[in-house]
N, C-alpha and C positions, 0 to 999 in steps of 0.2 A: 505493499499499500504505500503511494507517495502521499506528501503533505504539500499543502499549500503556503507560500511564502508571499509575501507583501513588502516591497521596497517602495517607501512613500516618502513625503515630505518636500520641503523647499530647498533643502541643501543638495550640494552636488553630489553624484555617486551612486544613484539609484541603477541606471544602466551599467554602469563600471562594475559594481556588486554582482549584477545578475550574469554579466559576461566573465567575471572572475569565477563565479560558481559554474559557467558552461565550459570554462578552461579545466577546472578541476574534475568536472564529471567526464570530460571526453578524455583526458589524461588517464583515467580509471577505466576506461574502455566503454563508458555510456555512451548512448546516440542521443544527441541534443538538437532540439528544435528551436529558434528562434523566429517569432513572430513580430515584427514591428509594425505596431498601429502608428499610423499618421505620418510617420517617415519615410522620405524617399530619396533622400539624400546618403551618398555612399560616405559614412564616416569611416576613419581608420579600423575602427574594430569590426567593421563587416568584412574585411579582409581573411579573417581568422579561417572561413569556411572554404577557403583557396588551399590552406595549409593542412587543416584537420578534416580529414574527409568523415569524421563522426559528427559535424556540426553543420546543420544547414540552417542559413540565414535567408528570410524571405521579407521584403519590405512591402507591407500590405497598405500604406497610404497615399494619398495623393500630394503630400508635401505638407509643408509648415503654413498653418492658417492662423497663427494664434494672434497675429494682428489683424486679421479681418474675420468675418463671419463665415463660419464653415458653409460649404456649399452643399447641394443635394448630391452630388459627387461623391463628396466627403461620408455622408451618411451610409450611401451605398456601399463604399469601400470598407466601410469600419464594420457593416453588417455581415459581408460576404468575409472579412478577414476573421471574425470572431466564428461565423459558422466553419471556415476551412482549419481553424484552429482547433475547433472542438472535434471535428472531423478526425484529425490527427491525434488528438487525446484518447479518443474511444478505440481507435485501431491499435493501442498499445504498442506502436513502433518504435517510439522513443521514450527513453527513459526520463529525460527532462525536458519541458515544455516552457519557454519565456515567452509571454505576452507583455512585451515591452511596449511602454506608454499606453497601455490598457485603460489606466485611470483617466488620462487626459481625454481618451475616447467618451469615457464616462461622464467627466465633467461636462464636456461639449454637446452632452446628448446625441452621440452619433449612435452609441449603442446602450441598451437599457441595463441597469443593475440587476433586475431580476431574472435577465436572459443569461448574465454571468453566472449568477448564483445558480440557476438549473443546469446550464451546461457543465460548468467546474465542480461547483461544490456538492451537487446533489447526484452526479454521475458517475459510474462506474470507471474507474481509470487507475492504473498503477503509476503513472508517472508523476514527478515531482514538478508540480507548476509555481512559477514565480511570475507574478503580476508588479509590474513597475510603473511608476508615474506619480506625479503632484496630487493633489487633491483626492486621494482615495476616500471612496465613500464609507461611513461607520459602518454599513450593512457588512461589507467585506472585510473590513479590518475585526470584526466580531466574528466572523466565522474561520477566519484565516488560522492556520495553525502558528505560522511565526509571522512577527510583524516588525519592521525595522524603519523608525523614521531618520531620514538625514535631515538634519537640523542645521540651517545656515547660521554661523557664528559670524564669519567674515569670508568676504569674498573680493579677489582683485579686480573682477569686472566692476565693482562699485568705484576704482581708481583708474577706469577706462582701459585696462587689460581685457583685450578679446581674447576668443577661443584661441588657444595656441595647438598647433598641429603636434600630435602624438600625446598630448598630455590633457586637453579638453576636447578634442575632436579627432 
């Protein structure tokens, strides 16, 4: 039986923690699937699937809409992504399934909390499921087995330092 982990909060490191777990799992021989909600930019961490054959990464979003209103296309892509990840979950092909930025899709109401609960918290599946992103709903936090909150204390972005290659992206 797998457990459900949540990495949330306003601090840096949610996706980084999930990818660290993915690397640890892959190096122990486990198969890992990473479905990235919202994202469509090729960050450096996505290159890991070119090196380790037991890690699969798919970017399932239409891009960053954080500063704009989500479109109908964003809603369709998020719903399709949730269904795809659920289909992968119930097939028991992967040992670890990471739903990266799923909570952002929930926050912007691209998918519904009840659908996530029904699919991943009330379904049979042996995979370890990791959910990442800011603004995690309380309903998921209450049901998860492990919850880590990344809390920002200080960030160099506030001093004008943008994302640095290999460190932040």
